ZATOR-869682 format. One record per atom (N, C-alpha, C, O, CB): x, y, z; residue in three letters. Coordinates in steps of 0.1 Angstrom, whole numbers, plus 2048, in hexadecimal, padded with zeros to 3 digits. Glycine has a CB too. Layout:
REM ZATOR-869682
XYZALA;...
END
This chain:
REM ZATOR-869682
7A68F589CUNK;7B68EB89FUNK;7B68F18A7UNK;7B18FC8A8UNK;7C48EB897UNK;7BD8E78B3UNK;7C48F08C0UNK;7D68F28BBUNK;7DF8EB8B6UNK;7C28E48D4UNK;7D58FD8BEUNK;7E39068BAUNK;7EF8FA8C6UNK;7EE8F78D2UNK;7E091D8C2UNK;7F78F98BEUNK;8008EE8C6UNK;80A8F88D0UNK;80D8F28DBUNK;80A8E38B9UNK;80F9038CEUNK;81690E8D6UNK;80C9148E0UNK;8129128EAUNK;81D9188CBUNK;80091B8E3UNK;7F891E8E4UNK;7EB9118F0UNK;7EA9118FCUNK;7F99218D6UNK;7E590B8E7UNK;7DD9058EBUNK;7CA9098E7UNK;7C09038E9UNK;7E39078F7UNK;7D09178E1UNK;7C791F8DBUNK;7BE9168D6UNK;7C490D8CFUNK;7CC92A8D2UNK;7B19168D7UNK;7A690C8CFUNK;7A39108BFUNK;79C90A8B8UNK;79790D8D7UNK;7A991B8BCUNK;7A59238AEUNK;7AD9278A5UNK;7B692F8A7UNK;79F92D8B0UNK;7AA92089BUNK;7BA92A893UNK;7B5926882UNK;7B091C87EUNK;7D1921898UNK;7B993487CUNK;7B393686FUNK;7C0930868UNK;7CC92F86CUNK;7AE94886BUNK;7B792D85BUNK;7C492784DUNK;7C492E846UNK;7BB935841UNK;7C491A844UNK;7D492C845UNK;7DD938840UNK;7DA93582EUNK;7D893D825UNK;7F3936847UNK;7DC92782EUNK;7E292681EUNK;7DD91781AUNK;7E390F822UNK;7F792781DUNK;7D6910813UNK;7D5904812UNK;7DC8FD806UNK;7DE9057FCUNK;7C8901813UNK;7E08F2805UNK;7E28EA7F8UNK;7E48DB7FCUNK;7E78D6807UNK;7EF8F07F1UNK;7E28D47ECUNK;7E08C57EFUNK;7EF8C07F1UNK;7F68C47E7UNK;7D88BD7E2UNK;7F78B67FCUNK;7FD8AB7FEUNK;80089F7FAUNK;7F589C7F6UNK;7FB8AA804UNK;8058997F9UNK;80988A7F3UNK;8018897E8UNK;7F78827E8UNK;80687C7FDUNK;80588F7DEUNK;7FA8867CFUNK;7EA88B7D2UNK;7E18847CEUNK;7FA86F7CFUNK;7E88967DAUNK;7DB8977DAUNK;7D388B7E8UNK;7C788C7EBUNK;7D68947C9UNK;7D98847ECUNK;7D487F7F6UNK;7D0889804UNK;7C688A80BUNK;7DD8757F9UNK;7D688C803UNK;7D689A80DUNK;7D48A680CUNK;7D58AC801UNK;7E089C811UNK;7CF8AC81BUNK;7D18BD817UNK;7DC8C7824UNK;7D88C882FUNK;7BD8C5819UNK;7E28CA821UNK;7EF8CF826UNK;7E68E2827UNK;7E38EB81FUNK;8008CB817UNK;7E38DE83AUNK;7E28EA839UNK;7E98F7845UNK;7E98F5851UNK;7D48E9838UNK;7EE90483EUNK;7F4908849UNK;7EB913852UNK;7E391C84EUNK;80190E845UNK;7EE910861UNK;7E091C867UNK;7E992586FUNK;7F592486FUNK;7D2914875UNK;7E292E874UNK;7E4936881UNK;7DB937886UNK;7CF936882UNK;7E8943882UNK;7E293A892UNK;7DC9398A2UNK;7D99458A3UNK;7E094D89DUNK;7E79358AFUNK;7CE9498A9UNK;7C59588A7UNK;7CC95B8B7UNK;7CF9678B9UNK;7AF9568A5UNK;7CC9538BEUNK;7D59598CCUNK;7E295C8CCUNK;7E29688CFUNK;7D694F8D6UNK;7F09578C8UNK;7FF9588C3UNK;7FE9568B8UNK;80794F8B5UNK;8089508C7UNK;7FA9588B1UNK;7F995D8A2UNK;80994C89FUNK;810949895UNK;80097689EUNK;8089498A3UNK;8159418A1UNK;80C93A88FUNK;80193A88BUNK;81A9318B3UNK;819934889UNK;81192E882UNK;81791A880UNK;822917884UNK;811938873UNK;80F91187BUNK;81190487FUNK;8088FF872UNK;80090686CUNK;80B900891UNK;80C8F086FUNK;8058EC863UNK;7FF8DD866UNK;8058D3868UNK;80E8ED857UNK;7F48DE865UNK;7EC8CE860UNK;7E88C6859UNK;7E58CD84FUNK;7E58CB861UNK;7E78BF857UNK;7E18B284EUNK;7D78AC84CUNK;7D78A0851UNK;7E58A984FUNK;7CC8B1844UNK;7C38AD842UNK;7C389B836UNK;7C589882BUNK;7BD8BA83DUNK;7BF895842UNK;7B888A833UNK;7A9880836UNK;7A187F83FUNK;7C787A82EUNK;7AB878827UNK;79D87382CUNK;7A386782FUNK;7AD86182CUNK;78F873822UNK;79286483AUNK;79385A843UNK;78A84C838UNK;77F84B832UNK;78C860856UNK;79284483BUNK;78D837836UNK;78982E83CUNK;78E82F847UNK;793832831UNK;78382583CUNK;781817843UNK;78F812840UNK;797815837UNK;77380B83DUNK;79180884BUNK;79A80184DUNK;7987F3840UNK;78C7F283CUNK;7987FD85CUNK;79F7ED83CUNK;79E7E1835UNK;7A17D7840UNK;7A87DA84AUNK;7A67E0828UNK;79B7CA83EUNK;7A27C184AUNK;7A07B483FUNK;7967B1839UNK;7987C085EUNK;7B07AB840UNK;7B07A2836UNK;7B079383EUNK;7B279084AUNK;7BE7A682CUNK;7AD78E838UNK;7A677E83AUNK;7B5774839UNK;7B976E830UNK;798778828UNK;7BB775843UNK;7CB76A83DUNK;7C175C83FUNK;7B775C845UNK;7DF76984BUNK;7CA751838UNK;7C9740836UNK;7C473F840UNK;7B973983FUNK;7D5737834UNK;7C774284DUNK;7C373A857UNK;7BA740860UNK;7B973D86CUNK;7CD73685CUNK;7B1749858UNK;7A474D85FUNK;7A9759862UNK;7A476385CUNK;79E74486BUNK;7B375D86AUNK;7B476B876UNK;7B4777869UNK;7B777785DUNK;7C776B882UNK;7AD783874UNK;7AD78C86BUNK;7BC795870UNK;7C479387AUNK;79E79586AUNK;7BD7A3864UNK;7C67AC86BUNK;7C47B6861UNK;7BD7B5856UNK;7D67A786CUNK;7CA7C1865UNK;7C77CC85FUNK;7CE7CD853UNK;7DA7C8854UNK;7C97D6866UNK;7CA7D2846UNK;7D57D2840UNK;7DD7DE83DUNK;7DC7EA83EUNK;7D17CD838UNK;7EA7D5837UNK;7F97DD83FUNK;7FD7E082BUNK;7FD7D7823UNK;80A7CD84DUNK;8007EF82AUNK;8017EA81EUNK;8117EA81AUNK;8177E8810UNK;7F77F1816UNK;8147EF828UNK;8257EA829UNK;8297DE82DUNK;8337DE835UNK;82C7F2832UNK;8227D3829UNK;8247C4828UNK;8277C281BUNK;8327BE818UNK;8187BB82DUNK;81D7C5813UNK;81C7C4805UNK;8297C6801UNK;8317BF7FBUNK;8127CD7FFUNK;82A7D4806UNK;8387DA800UNK;8437D1803UNK;84B7CF7FAUNK;83C7E9806UNK;8447CC811UNK;8507C5816UNK;8507B680EUNK;85B7B280BUNK;84F7C4827UNK;8477B180CUNK;8487A4803UNK;84A7A77F5UNK;84B79D7EEUNK;83D79C803UNK;84C7B67EDUNK;84F7B77E2UNK;85C7B57DEUNK;8627AE7D6UNK;84D7C27DEUNK;8607BF7ECUNK;86D7C87EDUNK;8777BA7F0UNK;8827B97EAUNK;86D7D57FBUNK;8717AF7FBUNK;87D79D7FBUNK;8767977E7UNK;87F7927E0UNK;873788811UNK;86D7987E2UNK;86F7937D5UNK;8797987CCUNK;8817917C5UNK;8647947CEUNK;8787A77CDUNK;8827AC7C5UNK;8907B27C8UNK;8937BB7C1UNK;87C7B57C0UNK;8987AF7D1UNK;89E7AD7D8UNK;8AA7A87CDUNK;8AB79E7C6UNK;8977A77E2UNK;8B47B27CEUNK;8BD7B07C0UNK;8BA7B37B6UNK;8C47B57B0UNK;8C17A77BCUNK;8AD7B57ACUNK;8A37BA7A2UNK;8A67C779EUNK;8A67CF7A7UNK;8947BA7A7UNK;8AA7CA793UNK;8A97D978EUNK;89A7E178DUNK;8967E8784UNK;8AE7D8780UNK;8947DE799UNK;8837E17A0UNK;8837F27ABUNK;8857F37B7UNK;87E7D07AFUNK;8807FE7A0UNK;8828067AAUNK;8778047B5UNK;86C7FD7B4UNK;8838137A5UNK;87D80C7C0UNK;87780E7D1UNK;8668147C8UNK;85D80D7C8UNK;88481F7E0UNK;86681E7C4UNK;85C8227C2UNK;85581D7B6UNK;84A8217B5UNK;85E82C7C3UNK;8588177AEUNK;84D80C7A9UNK;8488027B1UNK;83F7FD7ABUNK;85280479FUNK;84B7FE7BDUNK;8477F37C2UNK;83A7FE7CEUNK;82E7FC7D0UNK;8577E77CBUNK;8448097D2UNK;83A8117D8UNK;82B8157D3UNK;8218157DAUNK;84081D7DAUNK;82E8187C3UNK;8238187B9UNK;81880B7BBUNK;80C80B7BEUNK;82B8187A8UNK;8218007BAUNK;8197F57BFUNK;80D7F67C5UNK;8017FA7C3UNK;81F7ED7C6UNK;8167F17D0UNK;80F7F67DCUNK;8058007E1UNK;7FF7FD7ECUNK;8167F87E0UNK;8038077DDUNK;7FA8127DAUNK;7EF8117D8UNK;7E58127DFUNK;7FD8197D2UNK;7F380A7C3UNK;7E58067BDUNK;7E17FA7C5UNK;7D57F87C7UNK;7E48037ACUNK;7E87F27C8UNK;7DD7E97CEUNK;7D77EB7DEUNK;7CE7E37E2UNK;7E37DA7CDUNK;7DA7F17E3UNK;7D47F97EFUNK;7C77FD7EBUNK;7BC7FA7F0UNK;7DE8067F4UNK;7C98087DEUNK;7C08117DCUNK;7B48067D3UNK;7AA8017D7UNK;7C681F7D3UNK;7B98067CBUNK;7AC7EF7C8UNK;7A57EF7CEUNK;79A7F37CCUNK;7B17DD7CDUNK;7AC7E77DEUNK;7A67E47E4UNK;79F7F17F0UNK;7977EF7F9UNK;7AE7D97E6UNK;7A27F67EEUNK;7998067EFUNK;7868057EAUNK;77B8017EEUNK;7A48147E0UNK;78B8097E0UNK;7858097D6UNK;7787FE7D4UNK;76C8027D1UNK;78F8077CEUNK;77D7F17D6UNK;76E7E77DCUNK;76B7E57EAUNK;7717E47F5UNK;76E7D67D9UNK;7607E67E5UNK;7527E47F1UNK;7577D87FEUNK;7547D780AUNK;7417DB7E7UNK;75C7D47F9UNK;7627C7805UNK;7687CA80FUNK;7747C980CUNK;76B7BD801UNK;7657CF81FUNK;7727D1824UNK;77B7C882BUNK;7847CB833UNK;7707D982CUNK;7787BC827UNK;77F7B082AUNK;7847A9820UNK;77C7A6817UNK;7787A9830UNK;7907A781FUNK;7977A3813UNK;7A1793815UNK;7A879281EUNK;7A17B2810UNK;7A078A80FUNK;7AA77D810UNK;7BA78380BUNK;7C078B804UNK;7A576E805UNK;7BC77C810UNK;7CB77D80EUNK;7D0777805UNK;7DB77C803UNK;7D2778818UNK;7CC76D7FCUNK;7CB76B7F4UNK;7CB7767E7UNK;7D67777E1UNK;7C37667F7UNK;7C477C7E5UNK;7B97857E3UNK;7C77907E2UNK;7CA7947D7UNK;7AA7857F2UNK;7CC7947E9UNK;7D579B7EBUNK;7E47987DEUNK;7E979F7D5UNK;7D77987FBUNK;7E878B7E5UNK;7F37857E0UNK;7F07837D0UNK;7F977E7CAUNK;7F77777E8UNK;7E67877C9UNK;7E57857BDUNK;7E578E7B6UNK;7E878D7AAUNK;7DB77F7BBUNK;7E479A7BBUNK;7E67A57B4UNK;7ED7AB7BDUNK;7EA7B67C2UNK;7DB7AC7B1UNK;7F87A47C0UNK;8047A87C3UNK;80F79B7B7UNK;81979F7B1UNK;8047A67D8UNK;80C7917B6UNK;80F78D7ABUNK;80A795795UNK;81079878BUNK;8087807B0UNK;7FF79479AUNK;7FE79C78FUNK;8027A7787UNK;8027A877BUNK;7F979E790UNK;8077AD791UNK;8107BF795UNK;81F7BB78DUNK;8247BE783UNK;8157C47ADUNK;8217B079BUNK;82E7AC799UNK;8337A0787UNK;83D799784UNK;8317A47A9UNK;82A7A1781UNK;828798776UNK;8367A176CUNK;84179F768UNK;81479976FUNK;82C7AD76BUNK;82D7BA75DUNK;83B7C2760UNK;8407C8758UNK;81C7C975DUNK;8437C0771UNK;8477C6775UNK;8597BE774UNK;8607C376BUNK;83E7C9780UNK;85E7B4779UNK;8667A8775UNK;85F79B77BUNK;85B797786UNK;8757A977AUNK;860796770UNK;85C789774UNK;86778077DUNK;86477D788UNK;858782767UNK;87277D779UNK;87C779789UNK;87177A794UNK;868771798UNK;88B78878EUNK;874787799UNK;86A78E7A8UNK;85E7867ADUNK;85A7827B8UNK;86079F7A4UNK;85778379BUNK;84477F797UNK;84777379EUNK;8407707A7UNK;83B77B783UNK;85576879AUNK;8517587A0UNK;85C7567ADUNK;85B74C7B4UNK;85474A793UNK;8667627AEUNK;8657637BCUNK;85D75F7CAUNK;85D7567D2UNK;86776B7BCUNK;8537727C7UNK;8437737CFUNK;83C7667CFUNK;83A7617DAUNK;83777D7C6UNK;83A7607C4UNK;8317557B9UNK;83674D7C4UNK;82B7497CAUNK;8367517A6UNK;8407487CAUNK;84773A7CDUNK;84473D7DAUNK;83E7347E1UNK;8587357C8UNK;8467467DFUNK;84074A7F0UNK;8367487F5UNK;8337407FDUNK;83E7577F4UNK;82D7517EDUNK;8217517ECUNK;8177417E8UNK;80D73C7EEUNK;82075D7E3UNK;81B7407E2UNK;8157307DFUNK;81B7227E6UNK;81A7167E3UNK;81772C7CFUNK;82272A7EEUNK;82B71E7F5UNK;82F7117E8UNK;82A7077EAUNK;820715803UNK;8357127E0UNK;83F70A7DBUNK;8417007E1UNK;8497017EBUNK;84970F7DAUNK;83A6F07DDUNK;8446E57E7UNK;8506DF7DFUNK;8586DA7E7UNK;83B6D77ECUNK;8536DE7D5UNK;8566DA7CDUNK;85C6DC7C2UNK;8536E17BBUNK;8516D77CEUNK;8696DB7BAUNK;8676DD7ACUNK;8616DD7A2UNK;8656E2798UNK;86A6DB7A9UNK;8556D77A3UNK;8506D3799UNK;83F6DB799UNK;8376DA78FUNK;8516C379AUNK;83D6E37A7UNK;8356ED7A1UNK;8386FB7A0UNK;83070479DUNK;82A6ED7A8UNK;84B6FE7A2UNK;84D7047A1UNK;84E705793UNK;84E711790UNK;8527057A8UNK;8506FB787UNK;8576FD77EUNK;8496FE776UNK;84B70176BUNK;8646F477CUNK;83C6FB77AUNK;8326FA778UNK;82B70E776UNK;82671476CUNK;82D6EE782UNK;82D710780UNK;83572077CUNK;836724778UNK;82E72D774UNK;83C72577DUNK;843723773UNK;84D72776DUNK;84572675BUNK;84572F753UNK;85C71C771UNK;84071B759UNK;83971574BUNK;82C71E74AUNK;82A72073EUNK;83470274CUNK;824724750UNK;81D728750UNK;82173D74CUNK;81A744745UNK;81872175BUNK;82E73F753UNK;832749752UNK;837749740UNK;835752738UNK;83C74B75FUNK;83C74173DUNK;844741730UNK;83A73E726UNK;83D74171AUNK;84F73672FUNK;82E739728UNK;825732723UNK;81B74471CUNK;819747710UNK;81C725731UNK;81674C729UNK;81775A726UNK;81976371CUNK;81276C717UNK;81D75D72BUNK;82B75F71AUNK;832765710UNK;832760700UNK;8387666F7UNK;840766715UNK;
END
């Protein structure tokens, strides 16, 4: 690892510990030339997930977009941000664990709705109304009736 102070190419690891809930390793290093210390983080490299949109276009999966959609659905609702972050991380991890590198956006939407239904029913209906593009009140009522029938 190249020293950020003197650019010497060699350093030694002084301390290592897990970071970010075990998803990376934090390493304290000391330069063998100038003896200054610096921190590096080691993370596992993962293959990118590609989302296939409804129009057929493809883009890289962005957990931030999933989180943003859930935040909008949970606006003015008593749902902690940490819960939404955990859901977004779980969905990303679930998709990473699958063998498919290309995921239809419909699958991501279904996973979000499935998780939101357990957390907050109003947020679920809000998300579903945008995701499923309800055209009129009857399709909206159909979804509400399904929700009521499950109870």
